[in-house]
N, C-alpha and C positions, 0 to 999 in steps of 0.2 A: 720193809715189806719184802717177803720172799715169794717167789713164784714156784708153782709146782710144774711138773712135766706136762700135766693136762692143760695148765694155763698157757704154756708155750705152744702146745699143739693147737689150742684154740686161736691164739694170736696168729700162728702160721697159717691156719685155715682162712682166717679173715684177710690176711695179706696175700692169699693165694700162693703160698709157698709149700712145696713138698719137702718135708724134712725127714731124714732117716732117724731111726731111734737114737743112735749115738749123737747125732746133731741136736736132737731135742734135749738130751741130757746136758750137753755142752752149753747150749744157749740158755738153759735154765739157770745154770751157775753164773754165766756171764751177765745175763739180764738182771738177776737178783742182786749181783754186786753193784750194778749201775743204779738200781733203785735204792739200794742201801746208801750209796754215795749221795744221791739226791736228797734222801731223808736227812743226812748229815748237813748238807748245804741249807736245807730249810730250817735247821735249828739255829743258824747264824742270825744274830740280831742285826737287822738292817733298818731299824726305825730311824736312825740318825743319818742314813745314807741317801744322798740325793741322786736321782736318776741322771745318767750321762748319755749323751748322744755319741760321744767319743771318749774313750778312757784317757786320752792325752789332753783333753780340754782345749783343743785347738779349733780355730775357725777353718772352714773348708774353703779352699781356693776356688773361685768361680771364674770361668772363662767369660770373655766379653760376649754379649748376646748380639751376634751379627750373622748374616747369611754367608755361608762359606761354600755352598753348592748351588748350581743353577737348577731351575725348575725343569724336571724331566718327565712330568706327568703325561704329556702328549705322547712321548716315545714309549712309556710303559703301557699306557692304555691302548696304543696301537696294536700291541701284541696280545692283549687280554682277550679271552673268549667272548665276554659280553660286558659292555659299558653303556651306561645311560646317564646323561646329564653330569658327566664328570665323575660318576661313581662306578665302582666295580660291582657287577651283578654276580651273585654266587647262588648255588642251589640251596633251597631251604633244607635245614637239617633238623629243625624242631617243628613237629606237626602242631598246628594250631587247631582250635575248635571251630 
C-alpha cells in the first residue's frame, strides 16, 4: 500500500499536525515504506505459531504479597481540599442529564 501526499496531509490534519510541503513529501515516502513492510510481515505464514506472553518462554518472578508501607490515608486526606467518608471529593467534569 502506498500513500499519496494528500493522504499524509489528511492524516496530519486528523493528528492536528502542521506539516510543511517538504515534510509531507518526506513522510509520504517513509510511511509508505512502513506500510510496505507491514504488508510483507502479513504474508508470513503464522498458522503454526503459538502466541507467547514472553519470547523467552520464562516465568515471571513474583514478589511476596505483603504490606511494605504503613497507611498514610489520614495524613494525605488532611491536606486534601474536600473529603467525605474517607473519599476524595473532586469537581464534576462530565455533565449529566
